[in-house]
All heavy atoms as a GROMACS GRO file, in nm:
protein
  569
    1MET      N    1  -4.282  -4.304   1.615
    1MET     CA    2  -4.374  -4.357   1.714
    1MET      C    3  -4.412  -4.244   1.808
    1MET      O    4  -4.327  -4.175   1.861
    1MET     CB    5  -4.308  -4.472   1.789
    1MET     CG    6  -4.271  -4.588   1.700
    1MET     SD    7  -4.197  -4.725   1.789
    1MET     CE    8  -4.338  -4.788   1.873
    2THR      N    9  -4.535  -4.230   1.832
    2THR     CA   10  -4.583  -4.118   1.912
    2THR      C   11  -4.583  -4.146   2.061
    2THR      O   12  -4.597  -4.053   2.139
    2THR     CB   13  -4.725  -4.078   1.868
    2THR    OG1   14  -4.812  -4.190   1.885
    2THR    CG2   15  -4.725  -4.031   1.724
    3ASP      N   16  -4.568  -4.271   2.101
    3ASP     CA   17  -4.574  -4.301   2.244
    3ASP      C   18  -4.438  -4.294   2.313
    3ASP      O   19  -4.427  -4.325   2.431
    3ASP     CB   20  -4.640  -4.437   2.269
    3ASP     CG   21  -4.563  -4.553   2.206
    3ASP    OD1   22  -4.454  -4.530   2.152
    3ASP    OD2   23  -4.614  -4.666   2.213
    4GLY      N   24  -4.334  -4.255   2.242
    4GLY     CA   25  -4.203  -4.237   2.302
    4GLY      C   26  -4.119  -4.363   2.314
    4GLY      O   27  -4.006  -4.356   2.360
    5ARG      N   28  -4.172  -4.479   2.276
    5ARG     CA   29  -4.092  -4.601   2.282
    5ARG      C   30  -3.984  -4.598   2.176
    5ARG      O   31  -4.003  -4.545   2.068
    5ARG     CB   32  -4.179  -4.725   2.258
    5ARG     CG   33  -4.272  -4.755   2.372
    5ARG     CD   34  -4.349  -4.883   2.349
    5ARG     NE   35  -4.424  -4.871   2.225
    5ARG     CZ   36  -4.460  -4.973   2.148
    5ARG    NH1   37  -4.429  -5.095   2.182
    5ARG    NH2   38  -4.528  -4.954   2.038
    6LYS      N   39  -3.870  -4.657   2.209
    6LYS     CA   40  -3.760  -4.665   2.113
    6LYS      C   41  -3.749  -4.808   2.061
    6LYS      O   42  -3.768  -4.903   2.136
    6LYS     CB   43  -3.630  -4.623   2.180
    6LYS     CG   44  -3.632  -4.478   2.218
    6LYS     CD   45  -3.496  -4.426   2.247
    6LYS     CE   46  -3.510  -4.280   2.283
    6LYS     NZ   47  -3.397  -4.202   2.251
    7ILE      N   48  -3.716  -4.818   1.935
    7ILE     CA   49  -3.695  -4.948   1.871
    7ILE      C   50  -3.546  -4.971   1.865
    7ILE      O   51  -3.472  -4.886   1.814
    7ILE     CB   52  -3.756  -4.950   1.730
    7ILE    CG1   53  -3.906  -4.921   1.736
    7ILE    CG2   54  -3.729  -5.083   1.660
    7ILE    CD1   55  -3.968  -4.895   1.600
    8PRO      N   56  -3.498  -5.088   1.914
    8PRO     CA   57  -3.355  -5.117   1.903
    8PRO      C   58  -3.309  -5.112   1.757
    8PRO      O   59  -3.384  -5.149   1.666
    8PRO     CB   60  -3.343  -5.258   1.961
    8PRO     CG   61  -3.465  -5.277   2.045
    8PRO     CD   62  -3.572  -5.194   1.980
    9GLY      N   63  -3.187  -5.066   1.736
    9GLY     CA   64  -3.134  -5.048   1.601
    9GLY      C   65  -3.141  -5.173   1.515
    9GLY      O   66  -3.175  -5.165   1.396
   10ASP      N   67  -3.110  -5.289   1.573
   10ASP     CA   68  -3.112  -5.411   1.493
   10ASP      C   69  -3.252  -5.444   1.445
   10ASP      O   70  -3.272  -5.486   1.331
   10ASP     CB   71  -3.051  -5.529   1.569
   10ASP     CG   72  -3.122  -5.561   1.699
   10ASP    OD1   73  -3.188  -5.472   1.756
   10ASP    OD2   74  -3.109  -5.676   1.746
   11ARG      N   75  -3.351  -5.420   1.528
   11ARG     CA   76  -3.490  -5.448   1.486
   11ARG      C   77  -3.537  -5.346   1.382
   11ARG      O   78  -3.612  -5.380   1.291
   11ARG     CB   79  -3.581  -5.448   1.606
   11ARG     CG   80  -3.551  -5.566   1.695
   11ARG     CD   81  -3.649  -5.583   1.802
   11ARG     NE   82  -3.602  -5.692   1.886
   11ARG     CZ   83  -3.673  -5.746   1.979
   11ARG    NH1   84  -3.795  -5.702   2.002
   11ARG    NH2   85  -3.624  -5.843   2.052
   12LEU      N   86  -3.492  -5.224   1.397
   12LEU     CA   87  -3.527  -5.123   1.298
   12LEU      C   88  -3.468  -5.159   1.162
   12LEU      O   89  -3.537  -5.151   1.060
   12LEU     CB   90  -3.477  -4.986   1.343
   12LEU     CG   91  -3.512  -4.868   1.252
   12LEU    CD1   92  -3.662  -4.851   1.240
   12LEU    CD2   93  -3.448  -4.742   1.306
   13VAL      N   94  -3.344  -5.204   1.160
   13VAL     CA   95  -3.280  -5.243   1.034
   13VAL      C   96  -3.351  -5.364   0.974
   13VAL      O   97  -3.378  -5.366   0.853
   13VAL     CB   98  -3.130  -5.273   1.056
   13VAL    CG1   99  -3.068  -5.338   0.933
   13VAL    CG2  100  -3.056  -5.144   1.090
   14LEU      N  101  -3.384  -5.463   1.055
   14LEU     CA  102  -3.454  -5.580   1.003
   14LEU      C  103  -3.593  -5.542   0.951
   14LEU      O  104  -3.637  -5.593   0.847
   14LEU     CB  105  -3.466  -5.688   1.110
   14LEU     CG  106  -3.334  -5.756   1.147
   14LEU    CD1  107  -3.354  -5.849   1.266
   14LEU    CD2  108  -3.277  -5.832   1.029
   15GLY      N  109  -3.659  -5.450   1.020
   15GLY     CA  110  -3.789  -5.403   0.973
   15GLY      C  111  -3.778  -5.330   0.841
   15GLY      O  112  -3.860  -5.348   0.750
   16MET      N  113  -3.675  -5.247   0.830
   16MET     CA  114  -3.655  -5.174   0.704
   16MET      C  115  -3.624  -5.270   0.590
   16MET      O  116  -3.672  -5.250   0.477
   16MET     CB  117  -3.543  -5.071   0.721
   16MET     CG  118  -3.584  -4.955   0.810
   16MET     SD  119  -3.450  -4.842   0.851
   16MET     CE  120  -3.395  -4.790   0.691
   17LEU      N  121  -3.547  -5.372   0.617
   17LEU     CA  122  -3.516  -5.472   0.514
   17LEU      C  123  -3.643  -5.544   0.470
   17LEU      O  124  -3.665  -5.566   0.350
   17LEU     CB  125  -3.413  -5.572   0.566
   17LEU     CG  126  -3.373  -5.683   0.471
   17LEU    CD1  127  -3.319  -5.627   0.340
   17LEU    CD2  128  -3.270  -5.773   0.536
   18SER      N  129  -3.729  -5.576   0.564
   18SER     CA  130  -3.854  -5.642   0.531
   18SER      C  131  -3.943  -5.552   0.445
   18SER      O  132  -4.005  -5.597   0.348
   18SER     CB  133  -3.927  -5.680   0.660
   18SER     OG  134  -4.049  -5.744   0.630
   19VAL      N  135  -3.948  -5.423   0.479
   19VAL     CA  136  -4.027  -5.328   0.400
   19VAL      C  137  -3.969  -5.314   0.260
   19VAL      O  138  -4.043  -5.313   0.161
   19VAL     CB  139  -4.035  -5.192   0.473
   19VAL    CG1  140  -4.094  -5.085   0.382
   19VAL    CG2  141  -4.116  -5.205   0.601
   20LEU      N  142  -3.837  -5.304   0.249
   20LEU     CA  143  -3.773  -5.294   0.117
   20LEU      C  144  -3.803  -5.417   0.033
   20LEU      O  145  -3.838  -5.407  -0.084
   20LEU     CB  146  -3.622  -5.275   0.132
   20LEU     CG  147  -3.543  -5.274   0.001
   20LEU    CD1  148  -3.584  -5.158  -0.088
   20LEU    CD2  149  -3.394  -5.271   0.030
   21ARG      N  150  -3.791  -5.534   0.094
   21ARG     CA  151  -3.820  -5.660   0.023
   21ARG      C  152  -3.964  -5.661  -0.026
   21ARG      O  153  -3.991  -5.695  -0.141
   21ARG     CB  154  -3.792  -5.778   0.116
   21ARG     CG  155  -3.815  -5.912   0.052
   21ARG     CD  156  -3.782  -6.026   0.147
   21ARG     NE  157  -3.865  -6.018   0.266
   21ARG     CZ  158  -3.819  -6.021   0.391
   21ARG    NH1  159  -3.691  -6.031   0.414
   21ARG    NH2  160  -3.900  -6.015   0.492
   22THR      N  161  -4.057  -5.622   0.059
   22THR     CA  162  -4.198  -5.618   0.021
   22THR      C  163  -4.220  -5.520  -0.094
   22THR      O  164  -4.292  -5.550  -0.190
   22THR     CB  165  -4.285  -5.578   0.142
   22THR    OG1  166  -4.264  -5.674   0.246
   22THR    CG2  167  -4.432  -5.573   0.106
   23LEU      N  168  -4.158  -5.403  -0.085
   23LEU     CA  169  -4.171  -5.303  -0.191
   23LEU      C  170  -4.120  -5.356  -0.324
   23LEU      O  171  -4.188  -5.344  -0.427
   23LEU     CB  172  -4.095  -5.176  -0.152
   23LEU     CG  173  -4.096  -5.063  -0.255
   23LEU    CD1  174  -4.237  -5.010  -0.277
   23LEU    CD2  175  -4.003  -4.951  -0.208
   24VAL      N  176  -4.002  -5.416  -0.325
   24VAL     CA  177  -3.943  -5.468  -0.448
   24VAL      C  178  -4.032  -5.578  -0.508
   24VAL      O  179  -4.060  -5.579  -0.628
   24VAL     CB  180  -3.799  -5.519  -0.424
   24VAL    CG1  181  -3.748  -5.598  -0.544
   24VAL    CG2  182  -3.707  -5.403  -0.392
   25ILE      N  183  -4.080  -5.668  -0.424
   25ILE     CA  184  -4.164  -5.777  -0.472
   25ILE      C  185  -4.295  -5.723  -0.529
   25ILE      O  186  -4.339  -5.764  -0.637
   25ILE     CB  187  -4.189  -5.880  -0.360
   25ILE    CG1  188  -4.058  -5.956  -0.330
   25ILE    CG2  189  -4.300  -5.977  -0.398
   25ILE    CD1  190  -4.064  -6.042  -0.206
   26GLU      N  191  -4.357  -5.630  -0.460
   26GLU     CA  192  -4.484  -5.574  -0.507
   26GLU      C  193  -4.467  -5.495  -0.636
   26GLU      O  194  -4.549  -5.504  -0.727
   26GLU     CB  195  -4.550  -5.489  -0.398
   26GLU     CG  196  -4.602  -5.570  -0.281
   26GLU     CD  197  -4.706  -5.673  -0.322
   26GLU    OE1  198  -4.797  -5.641  -0.401
   26GLU    OE2  199  -4.694  -5.789  -0.275
   27LEU      N  200  -4.361  -5.415  -0.645
   27LEU     CA  201  -4.337  -5.340  -0.769
   27LEU      C  202  -4.307  -5.435  -0.885
   27LEU      O  203  -4.347  -5.410  -0.999
   27LEU     CB  204  -4.223  -5.240  -0.750
   27LEU     CG  205  -4.255  -5.120  -0.661
   27LEU    CD1  206  -4.129  -5.036  -0.639
   27LEU    CD2  207  -4.368  -5.037  -0.717
   28SER      N  208  -4.238  -5.543  -0.855
   28SER     CA  209  -4.207  -5.641  -0.959
   28SER      C  210  -4.334  -5.711  -1.007
   28SER      O  211  -4.354  -5.730  -1.128
   28SER     CB  212  -4.107  -5.744  -0.906
   28SER     OG  213  -4.074  -5.837  -1.006
   29LYS      N  214  -4.423  -5.746  -0.914
   29LYS     CA  215  -4.550  -5.810  -0.952
   29LYS      C  216  -4.632  -5.722  -1.045
   29LYS      O  217  -4.701  -5.770  -1.132
   29LYS     CB  218  -4.634  -5.839  -0.827
   29LYS     CG  219  -4.591  -5.957  -0.747
   29LYS     CD  220  -4.683  -5.973  -0.627
   29LYS     CE  221  -4.638  -6.080  -0.532
   29LYS     NZ  222  -4.725  -6.086  -0.412
   30ARG      N  223  -4.623  -5.591  -1.025
   30ARG     CA  224  -4.701  -5.496  -1.104
   30ARG      C  225  -4.630  -5.455  -1.233
   30ARG      O  226  -4.682  -5.374  -1.310
   30ARG     CB  227  -4.733  -5.373  -1.019
   30ARG     CG  228  -4.837  -5.403  -0.911
   30ARG     CD  229  -4.845  -5.293  -0.809
   30ARG     NE  230  -4.954  -5.311  -0.713
   30ARG     CZ  231  -4.955  -5.401  -0.616
   30ARG    NH1  232  -4.855  -5.484  -0.601
   30ARG    NH2  233  -5.056  -5.410  -0.531
   31GLY      N  234  -4.510  -5.508  -1.255
   31GLY     CA  235  -4.437  -5.477  -1.377
   31GLY      C  236  -4.370  -5.341  -1.377
   31GLY      O  237  -4.326  -5.294  -1.481
   32VAL      N  238  -4.362  -5.278  -1.261
   32VAL     CA  239  -4.301  -5.146  -1.250
   32VAL      C  240  -4.149  -5.158  -1.237
   32VAL      O  241  -4.076  -5.068  -1.279
   32VAL     CB  242  -4.359  -5.071  -1.127
   32VAL    CG1  243  -4.292  -4.938  -1.106
   32VAL    CG2  244  -4.509  -5.056  -1.142
   33LEU      N  245  -4.103  -5.268  -1.184
   33LEU     CA  246  -3.961  -5.288  -1.153
   33LEU      C  247  -3.924  -5.432  -1.185
   33LEU      O  248  -4.001  -5.524  -1.155
   33LEU     CB  249  -3.939  -5.259  -1.004
   33LEU     CG  250  -3.803  -5.287  -0.945
   33LEU    CD1  251  -3.711  -5.168  -0.974
   33LEU    CD2  252  -3.814  -5.306  -0.795
   34ASP      N  253  -3.810  -5.451  -1.244
   34ASP     CA  254  -3.757  -5.586  -1.263
   34ASP      C  255  -3.674  -5.620  -1.139
   34ASP      O  256  -3.567  -5.564  -1.118
   34ASP     CB  257  -3.670  -5.591  -1.388
   34ASP     CG  258  -3.615  -5.729  -1.416
   34ASP    OD1  259  -3.580  -5.802  -1.321
   34ASP    OD2  260  -3.605  -5.765  -1.534
   35ALA      N  261  -3.728  -5.707  -1.055
   35ALA     CA  262  -3.664  -5.737  -0.926
   35ALA      C  263  -3.524  -5.793  -0.944
   35ALA      O  264  -3.432  -5.756  -0.870
   35ALA     CB  265  -3.751  -5.834  -0.846
   36ASN      N  266  -3.503  -5.879  -1.041
   36ASN     CA  267  -3.370  -5.936  -1.062
   36ASN      C  268  -3.270  -5.830  -1.106
   36ASN      O  269  -3.155  -5.830  -1.063
   36ASN     CB  270  -3.376  -6.050  -1.163
   36ASN     CG  271  -3.448  -6.170  -1.106
   36ASN    OD1  272  -3.420  -6.215  -0.995
   36ASN    ND2  273  -3.543  -6.223  -1.181
   37GLU      N  274  -3.315  -5.738  -1.190
   37GLU     CA  275  -3.228  -5.628  -1.231
   37GLU      C  276  -3.195  -5.539  -1.112
   37GLU      O  277  -3.082  -5.493  -1.097
   37GLU     CB  278  -3.295  -5.546  -1.342
   37GLU     CG  279  -3.208  -5.432  -1.391
   37GLU     CD  280  -3.275  -5.351  -1.500
   37GLU    OE1  281  -3.384  -5.389  -1.548
   37GLU    OE2  282  -3.218  -5.248  -1.538
   38PHE      N  283  -3.293  -5.515  -1.027
   38PHE     CA  284  -3.270  -5.434  -0.908
   38PHE      C  285  -3.165  -5.499  -0.818
   38PHE      O  286  -3.074  -5.432  -0.768
   38PHE     CB  287  -3.400  -5.412  -0.831
   38PHE     CG  288  -3.384  -5.324  -0.711
   38PHE    CD1  289  -3.373  -5.187  -0.725
   38PHE    CD2  290  -3.378  -5.379  -0.584
   38PHE    CE1  291  -3.358  -5.106  -0.613
   38PHE    CE2  292  -3.362  -5.298  -0.472
   38PHE     CZ  293  -3.352  -5.162  -0.487
   39VAL      N  294  -3.176  -5.630  -0.798
   39VAL     CA  295  -3.076  -5.702  -0.718
   39VAL      C  296  -2.938  -5.685  -0.779
   39VAL      O  297  -2.840  -5.660  -0.708
   39VAL     CB  298  -3.112  -5.852  -0.705
   39VAL    CG1  299  -2.996  -5.933  -0.649
   39VAL    CG2  300  -3.236  -5.869  -0.618
   40HIS      N  301  -2.930  -5.697  -0.910
   40HIS     CA  302  -2.802  -5.681  -0.979
   40HIS      C  303  -2.745  -5.540  -0.956
   40HIS      O  304  -2.625  -5.525  -0.930
   40HIS     CB  305  -2.819  -5.709  -1.129
   40HIS     CG  306  -2.694  -5.696  -1.207
   40HIS    ND1  307  -2.592  -5.789  -1.201
   40HIS    CD2  308  -2.651  -5.600  -1.292
   40HIS    CE1  309  -2.492  -5.749  -1.279
   40HIS    NE2  310  -2.527  -5.635  -1.335
   41ILE      N  311  -2.830  -5.440  -0.964
   41ILE     CA  312  -2.786  -5.302  -0.942
   41ILE      C  313  -2.736  -5.284  -0.798
   41ILE      O  314  -2.634  -5.217  -0.775
   41ILE     CB  315  -2.899  -5.203  -0.976
   41ILE    CG1  316  -2.924  -5.203  -1.126
   41ILE    CG2  317  -2.867  -5.062  -0.924
   41ILE    CD1  318  -3.052  -5.133  -1.167
   42VAL      N  319  -2.806  -5.343  -0.703
   42VAL     CA  320  -2.762  -5.334  -0.563
   42VAL      C  321  -2.626  -5.403  -0.546
   42VAL      O  322  -2.537  -5.352  -0.477
   42VAL     CB  323  -2.868  -5.392  -0.467
   42VAL    CG1  324  -2.817  -5.397  -0.324
   42VAL    CG2  325  -2.997  -5.310  -0.475
   43GLN      N  326  -2.607  -5.518  -0.612
   43GLN     CA  327  -2.478  -5.586  -0.605
   43GLN      C  328  -2.368  -5.501  -0.668
   43GLN      O  329  -2.256  -5.495  -0.615
   43GLN     CB  330  -2.487  -5.723  -0.674
   43GLN     CG  331  -2.570  -5.820  -0.595
   43GLN     CD  332  -2.598  -5.949  -0.668
   43GLN    OE1  333  -2.583  -5.959  -0.789
   43GLN    NE2  334  -2.641  -6.050  -0.593
   44GLU      N  335  -2.399  -5.434  -0.778
   44GLU     CA  336  -2.301  -5.344  -0.840
   44GLU      C  337  -2.268  -5.227  -0.748
   44GLU      O  338  -2.154  -5.179  -0.746
   44GLU     CB  339  -2.354  -5.292  -0.974
   44GLU     CG  340  -2.354  -5.397  -1.083
   44GLU     CD  341  -2.407  -5.344  -1.215
   44GLU    OE1  342  -2.478  -5.240  -1.216
   44GLU    OE2  343  -2.375  -5.406  -1.318
   45THR      N  344  -2.365  -5.183  -0.671
   45THR     CA  345  -2.341  -5.076  -0.575
   45THR      C  346  -2.242  -5.121  -0.468
   45THR      O  347  -2.152  -5.045  -0.430
   45THR     CB  348  -2.474  -5.032  -0.510
   45THR    OG1  349  -2.562  -4.986  -0.613
   45THR    CG2  350  -2.452  -4.920  -0.408
   46ALA      N  351  -2.257  -5.244  -0.421
   46ALA     CA  352  -2.162  -5.299  -0.322
   46ALA      C  353  -2.022  -5.305  -0.382
   46ALA      O  354  -1.924  -5.268  -0.315
   46ALA     CB  355  -2.208  -5.437  -0.277
   47ILE      N  356  -2.012  -5.347  -0.506
   47ILE     CA  357  -1.883  -5.354  -0.574
   47ILE      C  358  -1.821  -5.215  -0.586
   47ILE      O  359  -1.702  -5.196  -0.560
   47ILE     CB  360  -1.898  -5.422  -0.712
   47ILE    CG1  361  -1.932  -5.570  -0.695
   47ILE    CG2  362  -1.772  -5.402  -0.796
   47ILE    CD1  363  -1.979  -5.638  -0.823
   48ALA      N  364  -1.904  -5.118  -0.623
   48ALA     CA  365  -1.855  -4.980  -0.636
   48ALA      C  366  -1.802  -4.927  -0.503
   48ALA      O  367  -1.700  -4.858  -0.499
   48ALA     CB  368  -1.965  -4.890  -0.690
   49HIS      N  369  -1.870  -4.961  -0.394
   49HIS     CA  370  -1.822  -4.920  -0.262
   49HIS      C  371  -1.685  -4.981  -0.232
   49HIS      O  372  -1.596  -4.912  -0.181
   49HIS     CB  373  -1.922  -4.959  -0.153
   49HIS     CG  374  -2.030  -4.859  -0.132
   49HIS    ND1  375  -2.024  -4.761  -0.038
   49HIS    CD2  376  -2.149  -4.842  -0.196
   49HIS    CE1  377  -2.133  -4.687  -0.043
   49HIS    NE2  378  -2.211  -4.735  -0.140
   50ARG      N  379  -1.671  -5.109  -0.264
   50ARG     CA  380  -1.541  -5.176  -0.239
   50ARG      C  381  -1.431  -5.111  -0.322
   50ARG      O  382  -1.320  -5.087  -0.273
   50ARG     CB  383  -1.552  -5.324  -0.270
   50ARG     CG  384  -1.624  -5.401  -0.164
   50ARG     CD  385  -1.609  -5.552  -0.184
   50ARG     NE  386  -1.688  -5.620  -0.083
   50ARG     CZ  387  -1.812  -5.666  -0.102
   50ARG    NH1  388  -1.869  -5.654  -0.221
   50ARG    NH2  389  -1.877  -5.726  -0.005
   51GLU      N  390  -1.461  -5.084  -0.449
   51GLU     CA  391  -1.361  -5.026  -0.538
   51GLU      C  392  -1.321  -4.885  -0.496
   51GLU      O  393  -1.209  -4.842  -0.522
   51GLU     CB  394  -1.413  -5.026  -0.682
   51GLU     CG  395  -1.420  -5.165  -0.743
   51GLU     CD  396  -1.484  -5.168  -0.880
   51GLU    OE1  397  -1.541  -5.065  -0.924
   51GLU    OE2  398  -1.480  -5.276  -0.944
   52ALA      N  399  -1.412  -4.815  -0.429
   52ALA     CA  400  -1.384  -4.679  -0.383
   52ALA      C  401  -1.316  -4.678  -0.246
   52ALA      O  402  -1.293  -4.572  -0.190
   52ALA     CB  403  -1.513  -4.598  -0.377
   53GLY      N  404  -1.284  -4.796  -0.195
   53GLY     CA  405  -1.218  -4.805  -0.066
   53GLY      C  406  -1.314  -4.826   0.050
   53GLY      O  407  -1.270  -4.848   0.162
   54ASP      N  408  -1.443  -4.816   0.024
   54ASP     CA  409  -1.547  -4.842   0.124
   54ASP      C  410  -1.522  -4.770   0.256
   54ASP      O  411  -1.519  -4.831   0.363
   54ASP     CB  412  -1.562  -4.993   0.145
   54ASP     CG  413  -1.695  -5.032   0.208
   54ASP    OD1  414  -1.789  -4.951   0.203
   54ASP    OD2  415  -1.703  -5.143   0.262
   55PRO      N  416  -1.506  -4.636   0.252
   55PRO     CA  417  -1.472  -4.562   0.373
   55PRO      C  418  -1.577  -4.573   0.485
   55PRO      O  419  -1.544  -4.561   0.602
   55PRO     CB  420  -1.458  -4.418   0.326
   55PRO     CG  421  -1.537  -4.411   0.201
   55PRO     CD  422  -1.527  -4.547   0.139
   56ASN      N  423  -1.701  -4.596   0.448
   56ASN     CA  424  -1.807  -4.608   0.549
   56ASN      C  425  -1.837  -4.753   0.586
   56ASN      O  426  -1.930  -4.780   0.661
   56ASN     CB  427  -1.935  -4.539   0.501
   56ASN     CG  428  -1.915  -4.391   0.485
   56ASN    OD1  429  -1.858  -4.326   0.571
   56ASN    ND2  430  -1.959  -4.336   0.374
   57ASN      N  431  -1.759  -4.846   0.528
   57ASN     CA  432  -1.773  -4.988   0.559
   57ASN      C  433  -1.916  -5.039   0.533
   57ASN      O  434  -1.975  -5.106   0.617
   57ASN     CB  435  -1.730  -5.014   0.703
   57ASN     CG  436  -1.693  -5.159   0.726
   57ASN    OD1  437  -1.657  -5.230   0.633
   57ASN    ND2  438  -1.700  -5.203   0.850
   58LEU      N  439  -1.968  -5.006   0.416
   58LEU     CA  440  -2.105  -5.044   0.380
   58LEU      C  441  -2.115  -5.158   0.280
   58LEU      O  442  -2.221  -5.216   0.263
   58LEU     CB  443  -2.179  -4.922   0.322
   58LEU     CG  444  -2.201  -4.805   0.417
   58LEU    CD1  445  -2.264  -4.689   0.341
   58LEU    CD2  446  -2.286  -4.847   0.535
   59ALA      N  447  -2.006  -5.189   0.212
   59ALA     CA  448  -2.012  -5.287   0.103
   59ALA      C  449  -2.069  -5.421   0.147
   59ALA      O  450  -2.155  -5.477   0.077
   59ALA     CB  451  -1.873  -5.306   0.042
   60ASP      N  452  -2.024  -5.474   0.259
   60ASP     CA  453  -2.075  -5.603   0.305
   60ASP      C  454  -2.224  -5.597   0.337
   60ASP      O  455  -2.299  -5.690   0.306
   60ASP     CB  456  -1.997  -5.653   0.426
   60ASP     CG  457  -1.856  -5.697   0.391
   60ASP    OD1  458  -1.828  -5.722   0.271
   60ASP    OD2  459  -1.773  -5.707   0.484
   61ALA      N  460  -2.268  -5.487   0.398
   61ALA     CA  461  -2.410  -5.472   0.431
   61ALA      C  462  -2.493  -5.462   0.304
   61ALA      O  463  -2.600  -5.524   0.293
   61ALA     CB  464  -2.431  -5.350   0.519
   62ILE      N  465  -2.447  -5.385   0.207
   62ILE     CA  466  -2.519  -5.370   0.081
   62ILE      C  467  -2.527  -5.504   0.009
   62ILE      O  468  -2.632  -5.542  -0.044
   62ILE     CB  469  -2.454  -5.262  -0.008
   62ILE    CG1  470  -2.468  -5.125   0.059
   62ILE    CG2  471  -2.515  -5.261  -0.148
   62ILE    CD1  472  -2.385  -5.016  -0.005
   63HIS      N  473  -2.417  -5.576   0.008
   63HIS     CA  474  -2.417  -5.709  -0.055
   63HIS      C  475  -2.514  -5.803   0.017
   63HIS      O  476  -2.589  -5.878  -0.048
   63HIS     CB  477  -2.276  -5.768  -0.057
   63HIS     CG  478  -2.271  -5.902  -0.121
   63HIS    ND1  479  -2.288  -5.920  -0.257
   63HIS    CD2  480  -2.253  -6.025  -0.069
   63HIS    CE1  481  -2.281  -6.049  -0.285
   63HIS    NE2  482  -2.260  -6.115  -0.172
   64ALA      N  483  -2.516  -5.800   0.150
   64ALA     CA  484  -2.607  -5.885   0.227
   64ALA      C  485  -2.752  -5.852   0.195
   64ALA      O  486  -2.837  -5.942   0.184
   64ALA     CB  487  -2.581  -5.870   0.376
   65ILE      N  488  -2.782  -5.724   0.177
   65ILE     CA  489  -2.918  -5.683   0.139
   65ILE      C  490  -2.953  -5.740   0.002
   65ILE      O  491  -3.062  -5.793  -0.018
   65ILE     CB  492  -2.931  -5.530   0.142
   65ILE    CG1  493  -2.926  -5.480   0.285
   65ILE    CG2  494  -3.060  -5.485   0.072
   65ILE    CD1  495  -2.908  -5.330   0.298
   66SER      N  496  -2.859  -5.733  -0.092
   66SER     CA  497  -2.886  -5.788  -0.225
   66SER      C  498  -2.911  -5.938  -0.219
   66SER      O  499  -2.999  -5.989  -0.290
   66SER     CB  500  -2.771  -5.757  -0.321
   66SER     OG  501  -2.659  -5.840  -0.298
   67MET      N  502  -2.839  -6.007  -0.134
   67MET     CA  503  -2.859  -6.152  -0.122
   67MET      C  504  -2.994  -6.183  -0.058
   67MET      O  505  -3.063  -6.278  -0.098
   67MET     CB  506  -2.745  -6.215  -0.041
   67MET     CG  507  -2.609  -6.202  -0.108
   67MET     SD  508  -2.606  -6.258  -0.281
   67MET     CE  509  -2.646  -6.430  -0.261
   68GLN      N  510  -3.034  -6.105   0.042
   68GLN     CA  511  -3.165  -6.124   0.105
   68GLN      C  512  -3.276  -6.100   0.003
   68GLN      O  513  -3.370  -6.177  -0.004
   68GLN     CB  514  -3.179  -6.029   0.224
   68GLN     CG  515  -3.312  -6.036   0.293
   68GLN     CD  516  -3.337  -6.167   0.364
   68GLN    OE1  517  -3.244  -6.236   0.404
   68GLN    NE2  518  -3.462  -6.204   0.379
   69LEU      N  519  -3.262  -5.996  -0.077
   69LEU     CA  520  -3.360  -5.969  -0.181
   69LEU      C  521  -3.364  -6.082  -0.283
   69LEU      O  522  -3.470  -6.128  -0.323
   69LEU     CB  523  -3.329  -5.837  -0.250
   69LEU     CG  524  -3.354  -5.710  -0.170
   69LEU    CD1  525  -3.298  -5.589  -0.243
   69LEU    CD2  526  -3.501  -5.692  -0.141
   70SER      N  527  -3.246  -6.127  -0.324
   70SER     CA  528  -3.238  -6.236  -0.422
   70SER      C  529  -3.306  -6.361  -0.369
   70SER      O  530  -3.383  -6.426  -0.441
   70SER     CB  531  -3.091  -6.264  -0.456
   70SER     OG  532  -3.081  -6.370  -0.547
   71ASP      N  533  -3.279  -6.396  -0.245
   71ASP     CA  534  -3.340  -6.514  -0.184
   71ASP      C  535  -3.492  -6.498  -0.176
   71ASP      O  536  -3.566  -6.594  -0.198
   71ASP     CB  537  -3.285  -6.540  -0.045
   71ASP     CG  538  -3.140  -6.587  -0.047
   71ASP    OD1  539  -3.089  -6.623  -0.155
   71ASP    OD2  540  -3.077  -6.586   0.061
   72SER      N  541  -3.539  -6.379  -0.147
   72SER     CA  542  -3.683  -6.354  -0.135
   72SER      C  543  -3.753  -6.365  -0.269
   72SER      O  544  -3.866  -6.410  -0.278
   72SER     CB  545  -3.707  -6.215  -0.077
   72SER     OG  546  -3.656  -6.205   0.053
   73ILE      N  547  -3.685  -6.320  -0.373
   73ILE     CA  548  -3.745  -6.320  -0.506
   73ILE      C  549  -3.759  -6.462  -0.559
   73ILE      O  550  -3.859  -6.496  -0.622
   73ILE     CB  551  -3.659  -6.234  -0.602
   73ILE    CG1  552  -3.670  -6.088  -0.560
   73ILE    CG2  553  -3.703  -6.252  -0.747
   73ILE    CD1  554  -3.566  -6.000  -0.623
   74THR      N  555  -3.661  -6.546  -0.530
   74THR     CA  556  -3.665  -6.683  -0.583
   74THR      C  557  -3.750  -6.777  -0.499
   74THR      O  558  -3.778  -6.887  -0.542
   74THR     CB  559  -3.523  -6.741  -0.597
   74THR    OG1  560  -3.457  -6.736  -0.470
   74THR    CG2  561  -3.442  -6.661  -0.698
   75ASP      N  562  -3.789  -6.734  -0.381
   75ASP     CA  563  -3.874  -6.819  -0.294
   75ASP      C  564  -4.016  -6.827  -0.345
   75ASP      O  565  -4.067  -6.748  -0.413
   75ASP     CB  566  -3.874  -6.767  -0.150
   75ASP     CG  567  -3.741  -6.795  -0.080
   75ASP    OD1  568  -3.662  -6.874  -0.132
   75ASP    OD2  569  -3.719  -6.737   0.028
   0.00000   0.00000   0.00000
């Protein structure tokens, strides 16, 4: 942003999630990406984080993103 305003972190994360969801849906519509397969891969990523001990505590967030994407795809 060029005007110097700051966006609170939670709103930035929600905005990024919305952009990711839009990207996945649009790529899926165009046949570039299988949205359901992408959700599955994201879920596997969360599992891999848990299995590795999840030192950065990201597994729950990654899983929540996969669920948000899954819900968006089926809507």
